[in-house]
C-alpha positions as CSV (number, residue, x, y, z in Angstrom):
1,M,0.1,-0.4,0.0
2,N,3.2,2.9,0.7
3,R,4.2,1.7,-2.6
4,I,1.5,3.1,-3.8
5,I,1.0,5.7,-2.2
6,F,4.6,6.8,-3.0
7,F,4.5,6.0,-6.9
8,A,1.3,8.5,-7.0
9,A,2.6,10.9,-5.4
10,F,5.6,10.6,-7.6
11,L,3.6,11.3,-10.9
12,P,3.6,14.6,-11.2
13,F,7.1,15.0,-10.3
14,A,7.9,12.8,-13.3
15,A,6.0,15.1,-15.6
16,L,7.5,17.5,-14.3
17,A,11.4,16.2,-15.2
18,A,9.9,15.0,-18.8
19,E,8.3,18.5,-19.2
20,D,12.2,20.4,-18.0
21,K,14.3,18.2,-20.0
22,E,11.2,18.6,-23.6
23,L,12.2,22.4,-22.4
24,T,16.0,21.7,-21.9
25,T,16.4,20.0,-25.3
26,C,14.7,23.2,-27.0
27,A,16.7,25.0,-25.5
28,A,20.1,23.4,-26.5
29,I,19.1,23.8,-30.2
30,K,21.1,26.5,-32.2
31,G,18.8,27.7,-34.7
32,T,16.5,30.8,-33.9
33,V,14.2,29.4,-35.9
34,E,14.5,25.9,-35.2
35,R,14.7,26.2,-31.6
36,L,10.7,28.1,-31.8
37,S,9.9,25.5,-33.9
38,C,10.9,23.1,-30.7
39,F,9.2,25.3,-28.2
40,D,5.8,26.4,-30.5
41,E,5.4,22.4,-30.7
42,I,5.6,22.0,-26.8
43,A,3.3,25.1,-26.1
44,S,1.2,23.6,-29.0
45,K,1.0,20.0,-27.6
46,R,-0.4,21.6,-24.6
47,G,-2.7,24.0,-25.8
48,L,-1.2,27.0,-24.6
49,V,-1.4,28.7,-27.7
50,A,-4.1,29.7,-30.9
51,E,-3.9,28.3,-33.8
52,T,-2.2,30.1,-36.9
53,V,-3.5,29.6,-39.6
54,A,-2.4,30.1,-43.2
55,T,-3.3,31.5,-45.9
56,P,-3.1,30.3,-50.1
57,S,-0.4,32.6,-51.4
58,V,-1.6,32.2,-54.8
59,G,0.2,35.7,-56.2
60,K,2.0,36.1,-53.3
61,G,5.7,35.4,-54.6
62,K,7.8,34.1,-51.9
63,W,6.3,35.8,-49.2
64,R,4.3,33.9,-46.8
65,T,1.2,35.0,-45.0
66,S,-1.2,33.2,-41.3
67,T,-3.7,34.7,-39.2
68,T,-3.5,33.8,-35.6
69,T,-6.2,34.7,-32.7
70,D,-4.4,36.9,-30.0
71,P,-5.7,34.8,-26.9
72,L,-5.7,37.7,-25.2
73,T,-7.8,40.2,-27.0
74,D,-9.7,37.7,-29.8
75,K,-8.5,40.2,-32.6
76,S,-7.1,38.9,-35.2
77,V,-3.0,39.4,-35.9
78,Y,-1.7,39.2,-39.7
79,V,1.7,38.1,-40.4
80,A,3.6,38.3,-43.6
81,G,6.8,37.0,-43.9
82,V,9.9,36.8,-46.7
83,H,13.3,35.1,-46.8
84,A,16.3,37.3,-47.9
85,D,17.7,35.9,-51.6
86,Q,21.0,37.3,-50.4
87,G,22.3,37.6,-47.1
88,V,22.6,35.8,-44.0
89,G,23.4,36.3,-40.6
90,R,26.5,35.8,-38.6
91,F,26.5,32.2,-38.6
92,G,25.2,31.9,-41.5
93,E,21.2,31.9,-40.8
94,T,18.7,33.0,-43.1
95,I,17.3,36.9,-42.6
96,G,13.8,37.4,-42.8
97,M,11.4,40.6,-42.9
98,V,8.0,40.4,-40.9
99,V,5.0,43.0,-41.9
100,R,2.4,42.4,-39.3
101,C,-0.6,44.1,-37.6
102,K,-1.6,43.9,-34.8
103,D,-4.2,45.5,-31.8
104,N,-4.8,48.3,-35.6
105,Q,-1.1,48.8,-35.3
106,T,1.6,48.0,-38.5
107,D,5.1,46.6,-37.6
108,L,7.9,46.0,-40.3
109,Y,10.7,44.3,-39.1
110,I,14.1,42.1,-40.2
111,N,15.5,39.8,-38.0
112,W,19.6,39.8,-39.0
113,Q,20.2,37.2,-37.4
114,S,22.9,38.7,-35.4
115,Y,23.5,41.1,-32.3
116,L,22.4,45.0,-33.3
117,G,23.2,46.4,-30.3
118,L,20.7,48.0,-27.5
119,D,18.2,50.3,-28.1
120,S,18.2,51.0,-32.1
121,T,20.9,51.4,-35.1
122,P,20.6,52.8,-38.2
123,V,19.6,51.0,-41.6
124,T,20.0,51.6,-44.6
125,H,17.4,50.6,-47.0
126,R,15.7,51.1,-50.8
127,I,13.3,50.0,-52.8
128,D,13.1,49.1,-56.7
129,K,15.4,51.6,-58.0
130,N,13.8,55.3,-55.4
131,K,16.6,56.7,-53.8
132,A,18.1,54.8,-50.4
133,V,17.3,55.8,-47.2
134,T,19.1,55.8,-43.6
135,S,17.2,55.8,-40.8
136,T,17.1,54.5,-37.6
137,W,15.2,51.6,-36.2
138,D,14.2,50.3,-33.1
139,V,16.2,47.1,-31.7
140,S,13.8,43.9,-30.4
141,T,14.6,42.9,-27.0
142,D,16.6,39.8,-28.1
143,H,19.0,42.2,-29.8
144,K,18.5,40.7,-33.5
145,S,15.9,42.4,-35.8
146,A,15.4,45.6,-36.5
147,F,12.1,47.5,-36.3
148,M,10.9,50.3,-38.9
149,R,9.6,53.9,-37.5
150,S,6.4,54.1,-38.8
151,P,6.5,52.1,-41.5
152,V,3.1,52.3,-43.2
153,A,5.0,54.6,-46.2
154,A,7.7,52.6,-47.3
155,L,4.8,49.1,-47.1
156,K,2.8,51.7,-49.5
157,Q,5.5,52.2,-51.4
158,M,6.6,48.1,-51.0
159,V,3.0,47.1,-52.7
160,K,3.9,47.5,-56.5
161,G,7.5,47.3,-55.9
162,E,9.6,44.2,-57.1
163,S,13.2,44.4,-54.6
164,F,13.3,45.7,-51.6
165,I,17.4,45.7,-50.8
166,A,18.4,46.7,-47.2
167,N,21.8,46.8,-44.7
168,V,22.7,47.4,-41.4
169,T,25.8,46.4,-39.5
170,P,26.1,44.8,-36.6
171,Y,27.0,44.8,-33.5
172,G,31.6,44.8,-33.4
173,E,31.0,43.9,-37.3
174,N,31.1,44.2,-40.9
175,P,27.5,45.7,-42.5
176,V,25.0,42.5,-44.1
177,T,23.2,43.5,-47.0
178,A,20.2,41.4,-47.3
179,A,18.5,41.8,-50.7
180,F,14.7,40.7,-51.2
181,N,12.0,39.6,-53.5
182,I,9.2,41.6,-52.7
183,A,7.0,40.6,-56.2
184,G,3.4,40.0,-54.3
185,T,3.7,42.8,-51.5
186,E,-0.2,43.8,-52.2
187,A,-1.7,40.6,-52.4
188,A,0.4,39.0,-49.2
189,L,-0.2,42.8,-47.4
190,Q,-4.7,42.7,-48.7
191,D,-5.2,41.3,-45.2
192,I,-2.7,43.4,-42.7
193,R,-3.2,46.5,-44.8
194,K,-7.2,45.8,-44.0
195,G,-7.0,44.6,-40.8
196,C,-4.6,48.0,-39.9
197,R,-6.9,50.6,-42.0
198,W,-4.4,51.7,-44.4
């Protein structure tokens, strides 16, 4: 009888140990995308995240789009992302650009896969054959992504664009240039434009 009570009392600790092992395995993954995917899988298994629904990619070029529901507000969050055709992060990871509409706010950011510093960084970007523009972008909390301030004007230019080139100098490193094929932006940003009303 004592063994049964001990075993029953031990079960919750065994479950916690298994969860810790899963988390440790995910934390040890070096690639950012793969690591986040591992954590997302654990959260999904436990019903902790809203399901992401991929939207059709017809006419969106290389863009990938999805819609999720914010569990705190029950409002839709629209996301469009595209990988750079040229340029890589410090350890060879793919650089990605993301456009998001959440809570009626539009964000455009580039994950440079390199340490950018603490608060802000200068980024030079060029849309198609337009003049290159240098502006200050805000650095993310993981210090690897840079957010364009007030991005709607640039996004409106991108809607009919074919290419987006961006350049940044990560902290203590050489400059990195990323080239994105943005053909299909108009279709890719359709839900974002409706959701954020621009």
